[in-house]
Rosetta silent file (secondary structure, phi, psi, omega in degrees, C-alpha in Angstrom):
SEQUENCE: MPLAPLTDPPSRVERLRRLSVALPLATFLGSALMACNAVQTASLVVKPLSRHAFRRINRQTADTWWGLCVTAAERLHDTQIIVTGDDVPPLENAVIVANHQQMPDITLLMQFARTKGRLGDLKWFVKKALKYVPGVGWGMVFLDCLFVERRWTDDQEAITRTFDRIVSDRVPLWLVSFVEGTRVSPEKLAAAQAYARERGLTPPDHVLIPRTKGFVASVQGLRSHIDAVYDVTIGYEEGVPSLWQYLNGLVTHGHLHVRRYPVAELPKDPQELATWLFDRFREKDALLAHYYQHGAFPTGPGASAERRPG
SCORE:     score description
SCORE:     0.000 S_00000001
   1 L     0.000  156.150  176.587   91.954  411.640  121.700 S_00000001
   2 L   -59.497  150.134  176.197   90.871  408.122  120.713 S_00000001
   3 L   -61.831  141.647 -179.125   89.358  407.770  117.259 S_00000001
   4 L   -67.632  157.799  175.764   85.568  408.098  117.308 S_00000001
   5 E   -60.032  147.714  177.041   83.392  405.010  116.816 S_00000001
   6 L   -68.237  138.896  178.466   82.718  404.051  113.212 S_00000001
   7 L   -94.479  149.539  177.486   79.323  405.145  111.945 S_00000001
   8 L   -74.893  158.104  176.930   76.949  402.875  110.050 S_00000001
   9 L   -58.723  139.158 -178.547   76.054  403.615  106.403 S_00000001
  10 L   -69.948  -25.420 -176.878   73.286  406.251  106.194 S_00000001
  11 L   -78.128  126.425  177.680   71.403  404.299  103.515 S_00000001
  12 H   -65.118  -37.358  178.998   68.858  401.836  104.871 S_00000001
  13 H   -61.740  -42.376  179.715   69.155  399.790  101.692 S_00000001
  14 H   -66.652  -39.598  178.577   72.916  399.503  102.168 S_00000001
  15 H   -63.108  -42.292  179.301   72.509  398.489  105.807 S_00000001
  16 H   -66.748  -37.343  178.192   70.008  395.774  104.826 S_00000001
  17 H   -62.251  -44.661  179.757   72.298  394.546  102.058 S_00000001
  18 H   -68.048  -35.997  178.679   75.180  394.169  104.479 S_00000001
  19 H   -64.116  -35.034 -179.659   72.914  392.539  107.058 S_00000001
  20 H   -65.871  -20.512  175.112   71.891  389.919  104.498 S_00000001
  21 H   -92.392  -41.029 -173.221   75.549  388.865  104.341 S_00000001
  22 H   -68.452  -39.822 -177.875   76.453  389.294  108.005 S_00000001
  23 H   -64.214  -50.395  175.584   73.631  387.176  109.476 S_00000001
  24 H   -61.585  -36.077  179.111   74.347  384.016  107.447 S_00000001
  25 H   -63.902  -46.507  179.657   78.076  384.537  108.033 S_00000001
  26 H   -63.023  -38.797  178.273   77.627  384.835  111.805 S_00000001
  27 H   -64.733  -44.428  179.417   75.396  381.749  111.804 S_00000001
  28 H   -63.334  -47.378 -178.779   77.913  379.732  109.808 S_00000001
  29 H   -65.121  -37.798  177.265   80.873  380.778  111.939 S_00000001
  30 H   -63.969  -42.297  178.573   78.935  380.083  115.142 S_00000001
  31 H   -65.996  -41.280  178.691   77.980  376.607  113.964 S_00000001
  32 H   -63.851  -35.983  179.379   81.538  375.894  112.853 S_00000001
  33 H   -65.126  -41.565  178.974   82.809  377.026  116.250 S_00000001
  34 H   -67.089  -34.342  175.060   80.575  374.587  118.099 S_00000001
  35 H   -64.982  -38.252  177.226   81.766  371.795  115.787 S_00000001
  36 H   -64.962  -39.000  175.849   85.339  372.764  116.653 S_00000001
  37 H   -58.748  -38.926  179.321   84.459  372.566  120.358 S_00000001
  38 H   -64.803  -41.638  177.418   83.245  369.009  119.755 S_00000001
  39 H   -63.435  -42.633 -179.902   86.540  368.089  118.092 S_00000001
  40 H   -63.316  -41.710  177.843   88.466  369.657  120.965 S_00000001
  41 H   -62.217  -42.290  178.448   86.444  367.743  123.531 S_00000001
  42 H   -63.277  -28.029 -178.468   87.098  364.487  121.667 S_00000001
  43 H   -67.018  -14.963  177.879   90.822  365.264  121.732 S_00000001
  44 H   -61.425  -24.948  177.364   90.821  364.664  125.498 S_00000001
  45 H   -63.511  -32.330 -176.595   90.949  360.948  124.670 S_00000001
  46 L   -81.972  -28.193 -170.528   94.393  361.495  123.141 S_00000001
  47 L   -55.167  -43.778 -179.898   95.839  363.674  125.909 S_00000001
  48 L   -64.795  -23.934 -178.243   96.846  360.859  128.348 S_00000001
  49 L   -87.478  -37.127 -176.776   98.680  359.115  125.508 S_00000001
  50 L  -159.092  109.722  176.229  100.423  362.101  123.922 S_00000001
  51 H   -66.544  -31.119  178.236  100.321  365.736  124.954 S_00000001
  52 H   -63.815  -46.239  178.898  102.041  366.560  121.674 S_00000001
  53 H   -65.069  -39.262  177.722   99.248  364.946  119.640 S_00000001
  54 H   -58.869  -46.428 -179.663   96.630  366.628  121.849 S_00000001
  55 H   -68.429  -36.673 -179.691   98.153  370.043  121.199 S_00000001
  56 H   -63.052  -41.839  178.177   98.556  369.330  117.480 S_00000001
  57 H   -62.171  -45.951 -177.481   94.840  368.536  117.171 S_00000001
  58 H   -72.376  -31.557  175.056   93.831  371.687  119.027 S_00000001
  59 H   -63.916  -44.731 -179.903   96.319  373.820  117.133 S_00000001
  60 H   -67.544  -35.050  177.849   94.859  372.620  113.833 S_00000001
  61 H   -65.048  -44.692  177.748   91.327  373.145  115.106 S_00000001
  62 H   -63.820  -43.201  179.160   92.108  376.741  116.079 S_00000001
  63 H   -60.244  -37.288 -179.262   93.886  377.335  112.778 S_00000001
  64 H   -67.402  -50.321 -175.631   90.815  376.041  110.936 S_00000001
  65 H   -71.614  -45.646  176.753   88.207  378.179  112.710 S_00000001
  66 H   -61.480  -35.230  177.202   90.287  381.352  112.900 S_00000001
  67 H   -63.232  -37.787  175.250   91.209  380.710  109.278 S_00000001
  68 H   -62.154  -41.136  178.527   87.521  380.641  108.356 S_00000001
  69 H   -61.437  -45.933 -178.922   87.075  384.011  110.097 S_00000001
  70 H   -66.879  -45.983 -178.663   90.005  385.533  108.223 S_00000001
  71 H   -62.586  -40.287  178.505   89.042  384.039  104.855 S_00000001
  72 H   -60.828  -43.251  179.435   85.442  385.241  105.200 S_00000001
  73 H   -64.133  -40.422 -177.842   86.625  388.810  105.836 S_00000001
  74 H   -71.577  -44.802 -173.573   89.012  388.706  102.888 S_00000001
  75 H   -79.819  -40.975 -176.371   86.714  387.021  100.361 S_00000001
  76 H   -82.904  -35.813 -172.276   83.378  388.575  101.279 S_00000001
  77 H  -119.673   -1.710 -178.553   84.491  392.055  102.309 S_00000001
  78 L    55.824   38.441  177.576   87.994  392.420  100.825 S_00000001
  79 L   -72.048  125.271 -178.503   89.355  393.288  104.274 S_00000001
  80 E  -122.551  151.235  169.909   93.084  393.959  104.023 S_00000001
  81 E  -106.490  140.043  176.635   95.823  394.720  106.514 S_00000001
  82 E  -111.449  110.955 -172.688   98.457  397.324  105.701 S_00000001
  83 E  -104.178  127.578  175.975  101.638  396.444  107.599 S_00000001
  84 E  -125.410  170.959  178.130  104.435  398.952  108.152 S_00000001
  85 E    95.851 -139.467 -176.903  107.579  399.001  110.259 S_00000001
  86 L   -82.370  137.898  168.879  109.797  395.974  110.816 S_00000001
  87 L   -77.910  147.008  178.563  109.329  392.789  108.863 S_00000001
  88 L  -122.147  143.799 -177.889  109.242  389.738  111.119 S_00000001
  89 L   -71.462  153.455  177.002  110.312  386.225  110.143 S_00000001
  90 L   -71.175  156.726  172.102  107.735  383.453  109.838 S_00000001
  91 L    59.342   31.411  176.837  107.296  380.771  112.504 S_00000001
  92 L   -95.434  142.672  172.873  109.009  382.782  115.235 S_00000001
  93 L   -81.439  134.682 -174.258  107.916  382.504  118.876 S_00000001
  94 E  -155.593  156.703  165.800  106.973  385.905  120.219 S_00000001
  95 E  -101.942  131.805 -178.585  105.098  387.985  122.771 S_00000001
  96 E  -113.547  126.261  172.237  102.902  390.606  121.106 S_00000001
  97 E  -112.228  134.172 -175.793  101.864  393.826  122.858 S_00000001
  98 E  -143.380  153.561  171.382   99.232  395.933  121.126 S_00000001
  99 L   -73.888  153.256 -172.726   96.938  398.873  121.785 S_00000001
 100 L  -127.140  119.102 -179.324   93.309  397.887  122.283 S_00000001
 101 L  -117.009  -43.279  179.136   90.360  399.806  120.857 S_00000001
 102 L  -160.353  175.743 -176.774   87.679  397.239  119.954 S_00000001
 103 L   -58.055  -35.153  178.026   87.145  393.554  119.139 S_00000001
 104 H   -61.107  -15.385  170.900   88.285  393.865  115.481 S_00000001
 105 H   -52.151  -40.190 -176.690   91.793  394.461  116.872 S_00000001
 106 H   -66.819  -43.956 -177.505   91.791  390.694  117.426 S_00000001
 107 H   -67.864  -34.367  176.521   90.709  389.825  113.901 S_00000001
 108 H   -66.366  -40.302  176.558   93.385  392.082  112.379 S_00000001
 109 H   -65.288  -33.331  175.674   96.037  390.376  114.507 S_00000001
 110 H   -63.832  -42.556  177.166   94.673  387.036  113.316 S_00000001
 111 H   -60.567  -43.648  179.626   95.153  388.130  109.709 S_00000001
 112 H   -64.407  -43.003 -179.381   98.710  389.184  110.489 S_00000001
 113 H   -60.570  -37.699 -179.299   99.446  385.929  112.322 S_00000001
 114 H   -65.379  -32.232  178.913   98.354  383.888  109.320 S_00000001
 115 H   -67.607  -17.608 -178.079  100.881  385.663  107.084 S_00000001
 116 L  -111.960   12.656  177.078  103.609  384.418  109.453 S_00000001
 117 L    70.777   25.665 -175.857  102.373  380.845  109.919 S_00000001
 118 L  -123.523   17.773 -176.363  101.261  381.450  113.512 S_00000001
 119 H   -61.630  -49.557 -179.612   97.467  381.629  113.304 S_00000001
 120 H   -72.088   -8.687 -178.027   96.834  378.358  115.141 S_00000001
 121 H  -101.049    7.090  177.331   99.552  379.216  117.668 S_00000001
 122 E   -67.082  137.764  172.540   97.899  382.381  118.971 S_00000001
 123 E  -135.110  148.736 -170.022   97.343  382.513  122.713 S_00000001
 124 E  -131.532  148.636  162.463   95.640  385.343  124.573 S_00000001
 125 E   -83.799  119.917 -178.060   95.334  386.918  127.987 S_00000001
 126 E  -136.544  158.751  179.460   91.553  386.957  128.543 S_00000001
 127 E   -64.869  140.702 -174.296   89.162  387.575  131.420 S_00000001
 128 H   -59.941  -31.464 -178.670   88.512  384.468  133.504 S_00000001
 129 H   -60.318  -28.503 -179.199   84.740  384.755  133.066 S_00000001
 130 H   -66.795  -20.939 -178.123   85.145  383.975  129.365 S_00000001
 131 H   -56.430  -28.904 -173.612   86.422  380.507  130.284 S_00000001
 132 H   -99.475    6.834 -179.118   82.850  379.323  130.872 S_00000001
 133 L   -90.995  122.477  177.464   81.350  380.681  127.642 S_00000001
 134 L   -56.782  149.842  179.476   80.582  378.006  125.012 S_00000001
 135 L    92.022 -108.367 -175.358   82.394  378.471  121.738 S_00000001
 136 H   -61.894  -48.357 -177.177   85.242  380.935  122.069 S_00000001
 137 H   -63.057  -48.895  178.882   85.778  380.467  125.814 S_00000001
 138 H   -60.870  -40.087 -179.928   85.682  376.676  125.756 S_00000001
 139 H   -62.270  -38.410 -178.766   87.982  376.643  122.751 S_00000001
 140 H   -68.267  -28.591  177.719   90.579  378.793  124.493 S_00000001
 141 H   -58.069  -40.024 -177.910   90.699  376.389  127.441 S_00000001
 142 L   -75.766  -10.264 -174.914   92.133  373.733  125.115 S_00000001
 143 L  -105.003    9.126 -177.771   94.749  376.155  123.751 S_00000001
 144 L    60.389   35.257  171.004   96.484  377.056  127.025 S_00000001
 145 L   -71.242  162.246 -172.942   95.239  380.627  126.879 S_00000001
 146 E  -104.586  108.983  179.554   95.706  382.593  130.086 S_00000001
 147 E   -91.823  122.308 -170.793   92.493  383.318  131.993 S_00000001
 148 E  -127.296  155.208  177.173   93.075  386.119  134.474 S_00000001
 149 L   -93.063   -7.100 -174.473   91.221  387.994  137.202 S_00000001
 150 L    72.480   14.285  172.037   93.196  391.194  136.539 S_00000001
 151 L  -122.168  117.819 -169.848   94.597  390.960  140.070 S_00000001
 152 H   -60.395  -37.158 -179.048   98.218  389.891  140.039 S_00000001
 153 H   -63.015  -29.925  179.090   98.103  388.154  143.421 S_00000001
 154 H   -84.863  -27.481 -171.228   95.308  385.904  142.094 S_00000001
 155 H   -94.242  -23.914 -167.929   96.782  385.369  138.640 S_00000001
 156 H   -57.355  -46.195 -175.313  100.482  384.846  139.266 S_00000001
 157 H   -64.613  -45.237 -178.992  100.446  381.141  140.162 S_00000001
 158 H   -65.728  -39.750  178.352   98.237  380.070  137.232 S_00000001
 159 H   -63.198  -44.061 -179.970  100.268  382.151  134.766 S_00000001
 160 H   -61.269  -42.683  178.637  103.519  380.643  136.012 S_00000001
 161 H   -62.198  -42.183 -179.711  102.158  377.092  135.635 S_00000001
 162 H   -64.759  -43.619  178.751  101.030  377.780  132.076 S_00000001
 163 H   -62.722  -39.173  178.521  104.388  379.252  131.115 S_00000001
 164 H   -60.576  -40.913  177.981  106.173  376.258  132.607 S_00000001
 165 H   -65.565  -43.298 -178.720  104.102  373.922  130.415 S_00000001
 166 H   -62.179  -43.892 -178.283  104.738  375.991  127.299 S_00000001
 167 H   -70.126  -46.463 -176.182  108.483  376.082  127.880 S_00000001
 168 H   -66.557  -32.936 -179.811  108.901  372.438  128.916 S_00000001
 169 L   -94.078    1.311  179.162  106.826  371.177  125.961 S_00000001
 170 L    52.953   53.298 -176.125  108.373  373.677  123.515 S_00000001
 171 L   -79.933  124.850  175.384  104.939  374.859  122.408 S_00000001
 172 L   -63.116  140.388 -179.128  104.958  377.180  119.348 S_00000001
 173 L  -161.244  151.759  156.991  103.225  380.450  120.180 S_00000001
 174 E  -117.958  110.503  179.562  102.375  384.034  119.597 S_00000001
 175 E   -95.328  114.526 -176.007  101.213  385.259  123.007 S_00000001
 176 E   -97.756  129.644  179.472   99.046  388.374  122.583 S_00000001
 177 E  -132.477  118.500  170.875   98.673  390.789  125.470 S_00000001
 178 L   -87.650   90.403 -167.323   96.603  393.984  125.420 S_00000001
 179 L   -73.400   -8.004  173.413   98.610  395.461  128.266 S_00000001
 180 L   -69.271  -20.085  175.812   96.352  398.490  128.705 S_00000001
 181 L    87.171  -11.944 -179.297   94.007  396.027  130.418 S_00000001
 182 L  -165.591  171.975  177.679   90.870  397.341  128.702 S_00000001
 183 L   -78.607  142.363 -179.567   89.673  399.075  125.558 S_00000001
 184 L   -72.414  143.887  175.682   90.497  402.752  125.269 S_00000001
 185 L  -151.178  162.708  178.998   87.649  405.256  125.542 S_00000001
 186 H   -55.635  -39.553 -178.917   87.498  409.009  126.255 S_00000001
 187 H   -67.694  -44.061 -179.965   86.566  408.332  129.892 S_00000001
 188 H   -69.612  -33.910  176.808   89.333  405.790  130.430 S_00000001
 189 H   -65.626  -41.433  178.244   91.833  408.035  128.665 S_00000001
 190 H   -60.749  -40.377  178.046   90.944  410.939  130.976 S_00000001
 191 H   -66.212  -39.273  178.762   91.541  408.658  133.968 S_00000001
 192 H   -66.160  -38.235  178.359   94.876  407.519  132.513 S_00000001
 193 H   -65.352  -41.540  177.800   95.957  411.121  131.953 S_00000001
 194 H   -64.252  -42.182  178.099   95.128  412.024  135.553 S_00000001
 195 H   -60.427  -42.442 -178.832   97.029  408.957  136.778 S_00000001
 196 H   -65.222  -43.010 -179.162  100.052  409.963  134.690 S_00000001
 197 H   -63.716  -39.322  179.871  100.070  413.528  135.980 S_00000001
 198 H   -62.094  -28.991 -175.143   99.881  412.348  139.594 S_00000001
 199 L  -108.096   11.970  175.897  102.983  410.210  139.083 S_00000001
 200 L    72.820   22.738  178.140  105.011  412.602  136.981 S_00000001
 201 L   -95.987  160.856  175.975  104.537  410.637  133.743 S_00000001
 202 L   -71.598  120.617 -179.418  103.812  412.084  130.315 S_00000001
 203 L   -66.069  131.966  179.161  100.003  412.025  129.894 S_00000001
 204 L   -78.695  157.873  177.166   99.033  409.999  126.817 S_00000001
 205 L  -107.826  -23.557 -172.085   96.712  411.299  124.117 S_00000001
 206 L  -132.236  -11.589 -179.060   95.701  408.075  122.345 S_00000001
 207 L  -130.244  168.293  176.013   96.584  405.093  124.562 S_00000001
 208 L   -95.520  169.488  176.368   96.204  404.100  128.204 S_00000001
 209 L   -72.222  125.776 -177.840   98.981  403.527  130.734 S_00000001
 210 L   -70.291  146.956  172.523  100.199  399.929  130.284 S_00000001
 211 L   -90.290  124.353 -166.333   99.959  397.433  133.119 S_00000001
 212 L   -94.872  -22.980 -170.287  103.436  396.014  133.465 S_00000001
 213 H   -63.309  -45.036  179.667  103.265  392.997  135.780 S_00000001
 214 H   -64.819  -38.704  178.738  101.758  390.558  133.275 S_00000001
 215 H   -65.537  -47.177  179.874  104.133  391.691  130.545 S_00000001
 216 H   -60.064  -43.625  179.062  107.194  391.396  132.760 S_00000001
 217 H   -63.052  -36.369 -179.772  106.082  387.928  133.899 S_00000001
 218 H   -65.487  -48.866 -178.452  105.551  386.890  130.274 S_00000001
 219 H   -67.179  -42.337 -179.270  108.986  387.925  129.097 S_00000001
 220 H   -68.178  -41.083 -177.171  110.734  386.569  132.177 S_00000001
 221 H   -74.220  -24.825 -176.582  108.799  383.295  132.169 S_00000001
 222 H  -112.890    8.682 -172.231  109.198  382.713  128.435 S_00000001
 223 L   -55.995  -36.852 -178.656  112.611  384.284  127.860 S_00000001
 224 L   -77.792   -8.414 -172.759  114.278  380.958  127.038 S_00000001
 225 L  -111.103  -33.453 -176.210  111.485  380.081  124.599 S_00000001
 226 L   -91.120  157.281  178.084  110.599  383.233  122.643 S_00000001
 227 L   -96.135  -30.893 -171.837  112.671  384.929  119.962 S_00000001
 228 E  -162.075  166.785  167.253  111.291  388.455  120.188 S_00000001
 229 E  -110.659  130.758  175.300  108.670  390.881  121.413 S_00000001
 230 E  -103.926  124.126  174.257  106.517  392.516  118.732 S_00000001
 231 E   -98.336  110.092 -174.364  105.123  395.943  119.531 S_00000001
 232 E  -111.075  125.900  176.332  102.064  396.327  117.277 S_00000001
 233 E  -109.511  125.294 -173.093  100.186  399.609  116.895 S_00000001
 234 E  -106.394  130.926  178.011   96.722  399.296  115.355 S_00000001
 235 E  -130.983  144.550  176.374   95.019  402.091  113.453 S_00000001
 236 E  -113.393  158.459 -170.947   91.641  402.391  111.705 S_00000001
 237 L   -87.900  -46.972 -170.722   90.798  404.710  108.848 S_00000001
 238 L  -114.145   -9.966 -178.697   87.307  406.132  109.401 S_00000001
 239 L   159.079  162.444 -178.370   86.439  405.212  112.975 S_00000001
 240 E   -82.495  119.266 -175.308   86.809  402.386  115.466 S_00000001
 241 L   -87.087  152.717  168.204   84.476  399.545  114.420 S_00000001
 242 L   -82.299  169.594  177.716   82.517  397.154  116.578 S_00000001
 243 H   -63.690  -38.624  179.099   82.715  393.419  115.889 S_00000001
 244 H   -63.893  -38.808  176.607   79.248  393.523  114.319 S_00000001
 245 H   -65.667  -35.477  175.809   80.366  396.317  111.965 S_00000001
 246 H   -62.471  -45.689  178.707   83.385  394.190  111.074 S_00000001
 247 H   -64.294  -27.342  177.089   81.075  391.283  110.219 S_00000001
 248 L   -81.137    0.429  175.959   79.021  393.701  108.122 S_00000001
 249 L    80.485   23.619 -178.966   82.097  394.476  106.034 S_00000001
 250 L   -86.979   -1.381  177.197   82.604  398.059  107.174 S_00000001
 251 L  -111.959  102.210  179.482   86.346  397.514  107.763 S_00000001
 252 L   -93.926  -25.077  178.763   88.134  397.363  104.423 S_00000001
 253 E  -139.913  138.503  170.604   91.592  398.267  105.739 S_00000001
 254 E  -126.450  135.414 -176.861   93.372  397.885  109.060 S_00000001
 255 E  -103.413  127.997  177.627   96.797  399.426  109.635 S_00000001
 256 E  -123.358  120.139  174.028   99.414  397.603  111.732 S_00000001
 257 E  -104.211  121.107 -170.165  102.743  399.203  112.565 S_00000001
 258 E  -114.911  130.311  170.245  105.145  396.532  113.832 S_00000001
 259 E  -119.302  129.095 -179.205  108.381  396.902  115.768 S_00000001
 260 E  -105.386  128.071  179.884  110.410  393.758  116.457 S_00000001
 261 E  -122.621  108.998  177.955  112.658  393.615  119.544 S_00000001
 262 E   -56.390  137.584 -175.016  114.883  390.517  119.936 S_00000001
 263 H   -63.308  -28.839  179.883  114.436  389.093  123.411 S_00000001
 264 H   -64.674  -21.568 -178.234  118.206  389.012  123.928 S_00000001
 265 H   -93.822   -4.987 -179.198  118.232  392.831  123.751 S_00000001
 266 L   -82.069  149.413  178.457  115.499  393.357  126.349 S_00000001
 267 L   -59.962  149.045  177.240  116.390  394.281  129.944 S_00000001
 268 L   -96.603  -25.445  177.105  116.560  391.409  132.416 S_00000001
 269 L   -71.106  130.384 -176.603  115.811  393.462  135.510 S_00000001
 270 H   -56.727  -41.747 -178.902  112.013  393.501  136.102 S_00000001
 271 H   -68.265  -38.821  177.240  111.846  397.232  136.840 S_00000001
 272 H   -66.266  -34.526  177.993  113.913  398.079  133.767 S_00000001
 273 H   -68.961  -37.155  175.962  111.653  395.841  131.683 S_00000001
 274 H   -64.399  -42.010  177.466  108.594  397.670  133.022 S_00000001
 275 H   -63.067  -38.672  177.135  110.204  400.987  132.107 S_00000001
 276 H   -57.528  -42.265  179.533  110.931  399.583  128.646 S_00000001
 277 H   -66.854  -41.799  175.645  107.209  398.902  128.196 S_00000001
 278 H   -56.533  -43.204  179.849  106.302  402.424  129.313 S_00000001
 279 H   -62.108  -39.807  179.706  108.724  403.766  126.698 S_00000001
 280 H   -63.879  -36.610 -178.797  107.113  401.675  123.970 S_00000001
 281 H   -76.717  -25.703  170.313  103.697  403.099  124.814 S_00000001
 282 H   -65.723  -41.145  176.522  105.025  406.646  124.691 S_00000001
 283 H   -65.115  -39.877  179.771  106.283  405.815  121.208 S_00000001
 284 H   -61.676  -40.216  178.166  102.942  404.197  120.374 S_00000001
 285 H   -60.899  -42.840  178.455  101.142  407.379  121.401 S_00000001
 286 H   -67.824  -37.536  177.839  103.354  409.396  119.040 S_00000001
 287 H   -61.788  -42.460  179.586  102.825  406.851  116.241 S_00000001
 288 H   -68.241  -35.778  176.277   99.051  407.190  116.555 S_00000001
 289 H   -61.281  -42.831  177.351   99.312  410.993  116.557 S_00000001
 290 H   -63.884  -42.901 -177.880  101.249  410.744  113.275 S_00000001
 291 H   -62.425  -46.036 -178.475   98.728  408.249  111.895 S_00000001
 292 H   -67.845  -27.937  178.981   95.709  410.416  112.677 S_00000001
 293 H   -79.275  -40.686 -171.311   97.402  413.453  111.139 S_00000001
 294 H  -108.054  -11.086 -179.341   98.735  411.816  107.971 S_00000001
 295 L    79.899    9.988  179.593   96.479  408.801  107.459 S_00000001
 296 L  -160.116  153.688  173.960   99.411  406.386  107.591 S_00000001
 297 L   -76.677  154.331 -178.346  102.107  405.266  109.977 S_00000001
 298 L   -68.018  147.377  172.614  105.599  406.636  109.318 S_00000001
 299 L  -124.108  160.435 -178.467  108.009  404.737  107.119 S_00000001
 300 L  -171.601 -165.405  179.635  111.737  405.222  106.800 S_00000001
 301 L   -55.271  126.933  177.725  115.055  403.440  106.394 S_00000001
 302 L    84.518   -5.477  178.986  114.580  399.770  107.154 S_00000001
 303 L   -96.939  161.759 -179.213  110.804  400.091  107.334 S_00000001
 304 E  -132.726  157.978  174.443  108.328  398.551  104.952 S_00000001
 305 E  -144.296  119.765  179.460  104.801  399.270  103.843 S_00000001
 306 E  -150.393  153.428  175.523  102.682  396.748  102.002 S_00000001
 307 E   -91.356  132.228 -179.004   99.089  395.712  101.593 S_00000001
 308 E  -130.264  127.637  177.607   98.406  392.163  102.659 S_00000001
 309 L   -71.046   -7.168  179.838   95.131  390.314  102.187 S_00000001
 310 L   111.750    0.000    0.000   96.032  388.292  105.265 S_00000001
């Protein structure tokens, strides 16, 4: 079953102490985000003259604000990521598939991206409604993030256009896709298990059934541009935290198990590529079972385990 939600500290004094840090931090980050939006808006003046300069400005703006988020977690709360599995080279273009439990999944991936020089190059599949939200949503518009309706017939054309721009302009990227389509919960897991049984698939215990169309389109559309696909499995130690709990410093460690698959080794047939993704999520389910039993992801020949401040 999915890990239970993280509980708040029982001490009222401790909760108030953490709140006294989290409120000013949230205010500062929110103000900084709106300032970044202003810089991004001003960058539109440059776009007709140089798309490269326009992207460079927005890449640096994203790197700055996301960097503030990561640095605040590390310096104020000593939040660390523990990375196991395959080491990945810095500055590589990649598609990242990860399990999705709560919003801090994103911040842990941001910490990991910074260790590889790709923080400002992160791009996300996000719900289209977020596009109109000041701050995060507006900022993502300038970064060529992919706003989707979750209906492939509605999303396909816009996704294809974005990929064409990324490939033709040789845009550096880590494209993150939570292919389960939503955050895991006991109710959603029960529905996924029923769906799997109806179709003769192995019912998962810790993840949902991945949605394959967006992933297949990503690999096929970016195959000439990316170096690899990273399969990242995210684990928490004491419970799944909310974003507010993360800001309160209740997440001191996040575990990331990384598998790197060179794009040249991935199937080219769309159906075979979809099956490949299903196989990765069966492995991910087993990895999480091991993690919950032993408190760590497995290591072995060729694998690594290290603590990284981000």
